[in-house]
C-alpha positions in Angstrom: 27.5 135.2 46.4 26.3 138.2 44.5 28.6 141.2 43.7 26.3 143.4 45.7 26.7 141.3 48.9 30.4 141.2 48.3 30.6 145.0 48.1 28.6 145.4 51.4 31.0 143.1 53.2 34.1 144.8 51.8 33.3 148.3 52.9 36.4 150.3 54.0 37.2 152.3 57.0 38.5 155.6 55.4 40.6 156.6 58.5 42.7 153.5 58.1 43.5 154.4 54.5 44.2 158.1 55.5 46.5 157.1 58.3 48.3 154.5 56.1 48.6 157.2 53.4 50.3 159.7 55.8 52.6 156.9 57.0 53.6 156.1 53.4 54.2 159.8 52.7 56.6 159.9 55.7 58.2 156.7 54.5 58.9 158.3 51.2 60.6 161.2 53.0 62.9 158.8 54.8 63.7 156.9 51.6 64.1 160.1 49.5 66.7 161.3 52.0 68.4 157.9 52.0 69.0 158.1 48.2 69.7 161.9 48.0 71.0 163.3 51.2 73.8 163.1 53.7 73.2 163.8 57.4 70.2 161.6 57.8 70.0 159.6 61.0 69.9 155.8 60.5 70.6 152.5 62.2 69.7 153.8 65.6 70.1 151.2 68.2 71.7 148.6 65.9 73.4 146.0 68.1 77.2 145.9 67.3 79.9 143.6 68.4 83.1 145.7 68.7 86.3 143.9 70.1 84.1 141.3 71.8 81.9 143.9 73.5 78.2 144.4 72.6 77.2 148.0 72.1 74.3 149.7 70.5 74.5 152.3 67.8 73.6 155.7 69.2 72.1 158.7 67.4 75.1 160.9 67.9 74.9 164.7 67.3 72.8 165.8 64.4 70.8 168.8 63.0 67.3 169.7 64.1 66.0 168.8 60.6 67.7 165.3 60.8 66.1 164.7 64.3 62.7 165.8 63.0 62.9 163.5 60.0 63.9 160.6 62.3 60.9 161.3 64.6 58.5 161.4 61.7 59.9 158.5 59.8 60.0 156.3 62.9 56.2 156.2 62.8 56.3 154.3 59.5 57.3 150.8 60.3 55.2 150.2 63.4 52.2 152.0 61.8 52.5 150.1 58.5 52.7 146.7 60.2 49.9 147.5 62.7 47.5 148.6 59.9 48.6 145.5 57.8 47.5 143.2 60.7 44.3 145.2 61.3 43.2 145.2 57.6 44.2 141.5 57.2 42.0 140.6 60.2 39.1 142.5 58.7 39.7 140.8 55.3 39.7 137.3 56.9 36.5 138.0 58.9 34.8 139.0 55.7 36.0 136.0 53.8 34.7 133.8 56.6 31.3 135.6 56.4 31.3 134.9 52.7 31.6 131.2 53.4 35.1 130.7 52.0 36.7 127.6 53.4 39.5 127.6 55.9 41.9 125.9 53.4 41.2 128.6 50.8 41.8 131.3 53.3 45.1 129.7 54.2 46.1 129.5 50.5 45.2 133.2 50.1 47.4 134.1 53.1 50.3 132.0 51.7 49.9 133.5 48.2 49.9 137.0 49.6 52.9 136.3 51.7 54.9 134.8 48.8 54.0 137.8 46.6 55.2 140.3 49.2 58.5 138.4 49.6 58.9 138.3 45.8 58.2 142.1 45.7 60.9 142.6 48.3 63.5 140.4 46.6 62.9 141.4 43.0 61.7 145.0 43.2 62.4 146.7 46.6 65.8 145.3 47.4 67.3 146.0 43.9 66.2 149.6 44.3 68.0 150.0 47.7 71.1 148.3 46.2 71.0 150.1 42.8 73.6 152.8 43.7 76.0 150.0 44.8 75.4 148.0 41.6 76.0 151.1 39.3 79.0 152.3 41.2 80.7 148.9 41.0 80.0 148.6 37.2 80.3 144.8 37.6 78.0 141.9 38.4 80.6 140.7 41.0 78.8 142.7 43.7 75.7 140.6 43.2 75.9 138.0 46.0 73.5 136.0 48.0 73.6 138.8 50.6 72.6 141.5 48.1 70.0 139.2 46.5 68.4 138.2 49.8 68.4 141.7 51.2 65.2 141.6 53.2 63.2 144.4 54.8 59.7 145.4 55.7 57.8 143.8 52.8 59.3 140.4 53.3 58.7 140.7 57.1 55.0 141.4 56.4 55.0 138.4 54.0 56.5 136.1 56.6 54.0 137.6 59.1 51.2 136.3 56.8 52.6 132.8 57.1 52.6 133.0 60.9 49.1 134.4 61.0 47.8 131.6 58.7 48.9 129.3 61.6 48.1 131.6 64.4 44.5 132.2 63.3 43.7 128.8 64.8 44.0 130.3 68.3 42.3 133.3 69.7 43.7 136.7 68.7 44.4 137.4 72.4 46.4 134.2 72.7 48.3 135.1 69.4 49.0 138.6 70.7 50.2 137.2 74.0 52.4 134.7 72.3 53.9 137.3 70.0 54.5 139.6 73.0 56.3 136.8 74.9 58.6 136.0 72.0 59.3 139.7 71.5 60.3 140.2 75.1 62.5 137.1 75.0 64.2 138.4 71.9 64.9 141.7 73.7 66.2 139.9 76.8 68.6 137.7 74.8 69.6 140.3 72.2 73.2 140.8 73.6 73.7 137.1 73.6 72.5 136.7 70.0 74.8 139.6 69.0 77.8 138.0 70.7 77.2 134.5 69.2 76.4 135.7 65.7 80.0 135.6 64.3 80.6 132.1 65.5 77.6 130.6 63.6 77.7 129.0 60.2 76.1 130.9 57.3 72.8 129.1 57.5 72.5 129.7 61.2 73.4 133.4 60.7 70.7 133.7 58.0 68.0 132.3 60.3 69.2 134.5 63.1 69.0 137.6 60.8 65.5 136.5 59.5 64.0 135.9 62.8 65.6 138.0 65.5 68.8 140.0 64.9 69.4 142.9 62.6 73.0 143.1 61.6 75.1 145.7 59.6 74.8 145.1 55.9 77.4 142.7 54.5 77.4 141.5 50.9 79.3 138.4 52.2 76.4 137.4 54.3 73.9 134.8 53.1 70.9 137.0 54.2 70.7 140.6 55.2 67.6 141.8 57.1 67.0 144.9 59.1 63.4 143.9 60.0 63.6 140.5 61.8 60.3 138.7 62.1 59.9 138.2 65.8 60.2 141.8 67.0 58.1 143.1 64.1 55.4 140.4 64.4 54.4 142.2 67.6 52.7 145.3 66.0 51.2 143.1 63.3 49.7 140.7 65.9 48.5 143.8 67.8 46.7 145.0 64.6 45.3 141.5 64.1 43.9 141.7 67.7 42.3 145.1 67.1 40.9 144.1 63.8 39.4 140.9 65.2 37.8 142.8 68.1 36.4 145.6 66.0 32.7 145.4 66.5 30.6 146.8 63.6 27.5 146.8 65.9 29.1 149.5 68.0 30.2 151.5 65.0 33.2 153.4 63.8 32.9 156.1 66.5 33.5 153.5 69.2 36.5 152.2 67.4 37.9 155.7 67.1 37.5 156.2 70.8 39.2 152.9 71.5 42.2 154.2 69.4 42.2 157.4 71.4 42.3 155.6 74.8 45.0 153.2 73.5 47.1 156.1 72.2 47.0 158.1 75.4 47.6 155.0 77.5 50.6 154.0 75.4 52.2 157.4 75.5 51.7 157.6 79.3 53.5 154.3 79.7 56.3 155.5 77.4 57.0 158.6 79.5 56.9 156.5 82.7 59.3 154.0 81.3 61.6 156.6 79.7 61.9 158.7 82.9 62.6 155.5 84.8 65.4 154.6 82.3 63.9 151.2 81.4 62.6 149.7 78.2 65.5 150.7 75.8 69.2 149.9 75.4 69.8 153.5 74.5 69.4 155.4 77.8 68.2 159.0 78.1 71.0 161.5 78.7 69.1 164.6 79.8 68.7 166.1 76.3 65.7 166.1 73.9 67.6 164.1 71.4 68.7 161.6 74.0 65.2 161.2 75.4 63.6 160.5 72.1 66.6 158.7 70.6 65.2 155.1 70.8 66.3 151.8 69.4 64.6 151.0 66.1 66.9 148.1 65.0 65.4 146.1 66.6 62.5 148.1 68.1 62.6 148.5 71.8 59.5 148.5 74.1 59.9 152.2 74.5 60.0 152.6 70.7 56.8 150.7 70.3 55.1 152.5 73.2 55.9 155.9 71.7 55.2 155.4 68.1 52.3 153.0 68.3 50.8 155.5 70.7 51.2 158.2 68.1 49.7 155.9 65.4 46.6 155.3 67.6 46.1 159.0 68.0 46.6 159.6 64.2 43.8 157.0 63.6 41.5 158.9 65.9 42.4 162.3 64.4 41.8 161.0 60.9 38.4 159.7 62.0 37.6 163.3 63.3 38.8 164.9 60.0 35.9 165.7 57.8 35.3 163.4 54.9 35.4 166.4 52.5 39.0 167.2 53.6 41.2 167.6 50.5 44.4 166.6 52.2 42.6 163.7 53.9 41.5 162.6 50.4 45.0 162.7 49.1 46.3 160.6 52.0 43.4 158.2 51.5 44.3 157.6 47.8 47.9 156.9 48.8 46.7 154.6 51.5 44.5 152.6 49.2 47.4 151.5 46.9 50.2 150.7 49.4 52.1 148.2 47.2 52.0 150.4 44.1 53.2 153.4 46.1 55.9 151.5 48.0 57.5 149.8 44.9 57.1 152.9 42.7 58.5 155.5 45.1 61.6 153.5 45.8 62.6 153.3 42.1 61.5 157.0 41.6 63.9 158.2 44.3 66.7 155.7 43.7 67.1 155.7 39.9 67.6 159.4 39.3 70.5 160.1 41.7 72.1 156.7 40.9 72.0 157.2 37.1 72.4 161.0 36.7 73.6 162.6 40.0 75.6 161.9 43.1 74.0 159.3 45.3 73.5 160.6 48.9 75.5 163.7 48.0 73.1 166.6 48.8 71.8 168.5 51.8 68.8 167.5 53.8 66.9 170.5 52.7 67.6 169.6 49.1 66.5 166.1 49.8 63.2 167.3 51.3 62.6 169.3 48.1 63.2 166.1 46.0 60.7 164.3 48.3 58.0 166.9 47.6 58.6 166.7 43.9 58.3 162.9 44.0 55.0 163.2 45.8 53.7 165.4 42.9 54.7 162.6 40.5 53.3 159.8 42.7 49.9 161.3 43.3 48.6 161.2 39.7 50.0 157.7 39.3 48.1 156.4 42.3 45.0 158.4 41.4 45.0 157.1 37.9 45.5 153.5 39.1 42.5 153.8 41.5 40.4 155.2 38.7 41.4 152.4 36.4 40.7 149.8 39.1 37.2 151.2 39.6 36.4 151.2 35.9 33.4 149.1 34.7 35.6 146.6 33.0 37.5 146.0 36.2 34.3 145.8 38.2 33.0 143.2 35.7 36.1 141.0 36.2 35.7 141.3 39.9 32.1 140.2 39.7 33.0 137.2 37.6 35.7 136.3 40.0 33.5 136.4 43.1 30.6 134.5 41.4 32.7 131.6 40.5 
């Protein structure tokens, strides 16, 4: 196939990149505060077994800034996985149109999945654990649990494996299956939490990988705060939307579809929340209690609220003029998600771990550090995009596609 035909097939939807770029900027805020600041809300909803009783980690009292950061950063994971599934569906459809065989597509998905898991284990997780390693000043803290410290990248990578199998069925069936497994995992969550300590290490590892986030322990075989079954749901939803995107109807129709989905999702969230269903953390009559939702693992109310907001962001970025400067900045961030993700973690982790007090400053100071980090990250991402679009890079792509 000619390079010209390939380019026409691989045309992008800018509002996807812009939304993903904003999501990554908010993700950077969450991570900058993790490394620099105290007072940040985290581990909301985490199931805990205390003296044989299953409970769920509440938000507790916190500052207005901490609650605002929580609300903004909670967009990140569901939005990131939804867009990952959507973009992957578009990519697979284009590969099929190019005549690439099913086995080659499967190999592509498995390679990408393994690459994401490798990025998690060898780049992202060491960044999160860097303060612990430096404070210990000993390799004795490096255990299987710190090495296999999994998170969102490994979950997306494992999601690629599932989608390589799931693409044999219709996207509606795959979405229905992922939703069924998700609801089962929510239903049996207290039982999983109660039985976790009685299992052998291998069984605990599989439980952590697939269904149950647990408090970090260096003595565990695997640590994972993004188990696959709950987080496959937004990825399968993105896969469904990507497969049902109709180029004949155009981008405007797709944006309208996002707007309708967003308002419908938010309406359901408010109905569920006022009814006191859909989350282990019940509303207590306060603003913080109403929006204090379980993220570890994500509750139905959590998905309804934040996926609804992601849908509306996709619609708003479609409406934003193409000449918008801020939209262009978000778009550049969104076009290089792996570079941004891996670079921003080390940027925010290494400086406080090596030179300053880890997690020892105010939230306001942490927000300032976040903004300074973005000023460093933007030219890196811009320069990488410029290099990637250089004639030499285009020639290599042309040779690769024409093999």
